[in-house]
Structure formats: C-alpha cells, structure tokens
ROMARSE-633664 format. One line per field, with one value per residue (C-alpha): residue in one letter; x, y, z; chain. Coordinates in Angstrom, 3 decimals, always signed. Each point is the difference from the previous one (the first is absolute). Layout:
BEGIN
residuo	[A,...]
px	[X,...]
py	[Y,...]
pz	[Z,...]
cadena	[A,...]
***
This chain:
BEGIN
residuo	[A,E,E,K,A,K,L,E,A,R,L,R,T,I,N,K,F,A,T,V,I,E,T,E,R,S,R,A,P,L,D,R,I,L,G,L,N,S,F,N,M,E,S,I,L,N,Y,D,P,N,F,F,D,D,E,D,E,K,K,I,H,N,L,E,L,V,Q,S,V,G,I,K,F,E,G,N,L,H,A,Q,W,F,N,M,F,M,M,D,L,L,R,E,R,A,A,D,L,Y,R,T,K,G,L,L,S,F,H,G,Q,G,D,T,K,F,V,F,Q,G,V,H,E,Q,I,N,F,G,P,A,Q,K,P,W,K,E,G,E,V,R,E,N,K,F,V,F,I,G,K,N,L,D,R,A,E,L,T,K,S,L,M,E,C,L,Y,K,E,E,K,K]
px	[-23.763,+1.611,+0.699,+1.586,+2.239,+1.107,+0.783,+2.052,+1.930,+0.735,+1.183,+2.366,+1.618,+0.675,+1.301,+0.109,+1.099,-2.907,-2.739,-3.439,-2.408,-3.657,-1.810,-3.581,-0.641,+3.763,+0.053,+2.898,+0.923,+2.817,+1.794,+0.533,+1.540,+1.894,+3.343,+0.590,+3.666,-1.008,+3.439,+1.197,+3.154,-0.811,-3.364,+1.647,+2.689,-2.636,-1.826,+3.118,+3.207,+2.017,-1.265,+3.511,+1.893,+1.703,-1.735,+1.263,-3.529,-1.189,-1.359,+2.588,-1.218,+1.980,+0.317,+2.142,-3.226,-1.350,+1.098,-0.997,-0.170,-0.116,-0.944,-0.298,-0.557,-1.366,-3.297,-3.730,-1.655,-3.150,-2.390,-1.922,+3.144,+1.635,-3.159,-0.113,+3.700,-0.476,-3.122,+1.840,+3.110,-2.000,-2.134,+3.053,+2.592,-1.772,+1.686,+3.446,-0.643,+0.322,-0.069,-0.469,+0.054,+0.405,-0.268,-1.782,-0.746,-3.009,-0.791,-2.998,+0.117,+1.563,+2.279,-1.476,+2.719,-1.172,+1.287,-0.710,+1.061,-0.939,+0.450,-0.423,-3.160,-1.373,+0.849,-0.839,+0.137,-0.786,+1.254,+3.110,-0.196,+1.943,-0.327,+2.826,+1.851,+0.293,+3.012,+0.426,+1.066,-2.880,+1.930,-1.914,+1.543,-0.806,+1.228,-0.822,+1.006,-0.439,+1.476,+0.678,-0.031,+1.409,+1.104,+0.231,-3.461,-1.590,+1.731,-1.062,-3.612,-0.159,+1.575,-2.720,-2.493,+1.405,-2.446,+0.985,-1.237,-1.895,+1.670,-2.260]
py	[-71.566,+1.419,+3.319,-1.867,-1.987,+3.215,+1.621,-2.999,+0.009,+3.697,-0.597,-2.710,+2.535,+2.243,-2.701,-3.572,-1.258,+1.466,-2.171,+1.240,-0.039,+0.532,+2.376,+0.893,+3.710,+0.461,-2.496,-2.434,-2.878,+1.458,-3.336,+0.055,+3.509,+0.576,-1.523,-1.801,+0.891,+0.196,+0.559,-3.507,-0.509,-3.619,+0.873,+2.594,-2.466,-2.694,+2.410,+1.432,-2.021,+2.665,+2.884,+0.958,-0.732,+2.906,+0.935,+2.562,+0.935,+0.779,+3.500,+2.404,+2.903,+3.150,+1.285,+2.874,+1.703,+0.020,+2.925,+1.731,+3.727,+1.479,+3.637,+2.040,+3.642,+2.157,+1.866,-0.527,-1.298,+1.490,-2.979,+0.761,+0.621,-3.190,-1.996,+1.362,-0.790,-3.614,-0.493,+1.292,-2.071,-3.194,+0.621,+0.608,-2.326,-2.829,-2.697,+1.432,+0.378,-3.292,+1.406,+3.429,+1.028,+3.122,+2.004,+3.336,+3.259,+1.989,+3.648,+0.462,-3.526,+0.867,-2.705,-2.783,-1.863,-1.773,-3.115,-1.564,-3.150,-1.406,-2.720,+1.250,+2.138,-1.346,+2.453,-0.180,+3.342,+1.066,+1.344,-1.569,-1.778,+2.781,+3.759,+2.432,+0.620,+3.513,+1.609,-2.871,+1.142,-0.412,-1.980,-1.612,-3.266,-1.878,-3.256,-1.000,-3.444,-0.690,+0.659,+3.150,+2.156,+3.520,+1.244,+3.654,-0.056,-1.727,+2.359,+3.109,-1.205,-0.879,+3.304,+1.778,-1.587,+1.953,+2.375,+3.620,+2.769,+2.600,+3.380,+2.855]
pz	[-25.978,-3.154,+1.734,+2.927,-2.358,-1.748,+3.349,+1.156,-3.294,+0.446,+3.577,-1.275,-2.337,+3.013,+2.355,-1.220,+3.454,+1.975,+1.442,-0.971,+2.928,-0.756,+2.319,+0.638,+0.578,+0.538,+2.873,-0.185,+2.335,+2.110,+0.362,-3.786,-0.107,+3.261,+0.975,-3.269,-0.489,-3.631,-1.521,-0.646,-2.064,-0.778,-1.531,-2.259,-1.088,-0.587,-2.276,-1.680,+0.583,-1.851,+2.146,+1.206,-3.204,-1.745,-3.203,-2.437,-0.984,+3.536,+0.379,+1.371,+2.124,-0.546,+3.543,-1.231,-1.085,+3.560,+2.114,+3.192,+0.529,+3.492,+0.451,+3.181,+0.774,+2.805,+0.002,-0.097,-3.120,-1.482,+0.209,-3.200,-2.058,+1.286,-0.730,-3.556,-0.499,+1.152,-2.144,-3.076,+0.777,+0.447,-3.075,-2.178,+1.568,+1.899,-2.103,+0.838,+3.737,+1.848,+3.553,+1.529,+3.625,+2.013,+3.187,-0.368,+1.786,-1.228,+0.619,+2.288,+1.475,+3.348,+1.367,-2.147,-1.882,-3.156,-1.746,-3.351,-1.776,-3.321,-2.563,-3.575,+0.021,+3.286,+2.818,+3.696,+1.778,+3.553,+3.315,+1.509,+3.349,+1.730,-0.540,-0.643,+3.255,+1.339,-1.668,-2.486,-3.460,-2.460,-2.584,-2.845,-1.181,-3.196,-1.519,-3.556,-1.319,-3.682,-3.398,-2.005,+3.143,-0.274,+3.429,-1.109,-1.566,+3.013,+2.447,-1.954,-0.230,+3.704,+1.047,-1.998,+2.422,+2.970,+1.627,-0.524,+2.305,-1.972,+0.078,+1.057]
cadena	[A,A,A,A,A,A,A,A,A,A,A,A,A,A,A,A,A,A,A,A,A,A,A,A,A,A,A,A,A,A,A,A,A,A,A,A,A,A,A,A,A,A,A,A,A,A,A,A,A,A,A,A,A,A,A,A,A,A,A,A,A,A,A,A,A,A,A,A,A,A,A,A,A,A,A,A,A,A,A,A,A,A,A,A,A,A,A,A,A,A,A,A,A,A,A,A,A,A,A,A,A,A,A,A,A,A,A,A,A,A,A,A,A,A,A,A,A,A,A,A,A,A,A,A,A,A,A,A,A,A,A,A,A,A,A,A,A,A,A,A,A,A,A,A,A,A,A,A,A,A,A,A,A,A,A,A,A,A,A,A,A,A,A,A,A,A,A,A]
***
C-alpha cells in the first residue's frame, strides 16, 4: 500500500490532471481509457484559474538554440563505418540530438533502400518499403534536429562512411 501511494504521488508530479486507473496484469477497462476526450479546458481552469495569465517568471524556451541540419550526397555507404559513426555520435551527443532521420544506400545490399529515424539515442533502422528503382540515383539523405550541430563536421564524418573500392 505504501509503494502504491508513492507511485501515485510520483505520477501526480508528472501529470496532475491525469486519472489513475488501477490495472491487474496490465489489463485496464477499455471504457475508462478510450474515447475520453481527455483534454478539458474547464478542468484545467478549475485546478489553476491563472493557467493562461502572463507571468514574468514563466520558463522561456530558447528556440534559437534548436536547429536542423540536412545533408545529402550520392554513393553507397560502408555499413560498418556508418554504424560506428552513429554509435559514436549518439554516445557523445545524444542530449543534443532531438531527432534524426535518413534515407540510406549501402554497398553490397543490392536494391534495398534503408531508412532510420531516432529520438535522442533511440534509433529505429531497417529496409524501406520500396527498393531503389532501376537507374535511380543512390542519394543518401540525413536530417539532424537538435542543438550545437555543426553541418561541416557532420558532413565530413558522414562522407567518411562512403564505401571506397579497393585499388588493386
């Protein structure tokens, strides 16, 4: 009972407006969670009548720090080098990277087009729904959204992931 009370108190710090629904083995009554139209202006104003008032001390988000960097170039990436680049980037810069996404062509993968998207250090990666078309330019495309992003540094590092034919 004490653990439950602590958990409910913690949930209130996250969202004081949320209704807590007890479940058993993750089973919840659907009529209590579906179709609720849960955003209700009156309930917010009942809780905090000054919700929309201007306050000098309200937290200001500096959106000037957020930037997006788009990079594209032709060629096939070396899968292992690209994987190492992304692991290093995420290990070193996860807090600065809000979103990442891309369209990729890898050496040795035939016509398979790859996509990835991520939020901070969580990345989903896999084949795209459609393959590269015959004659389509193999153009890798990347978008990074975050702060303290250096386009030149990112471009250089990504270009270093290009597969290079060994000279005999």
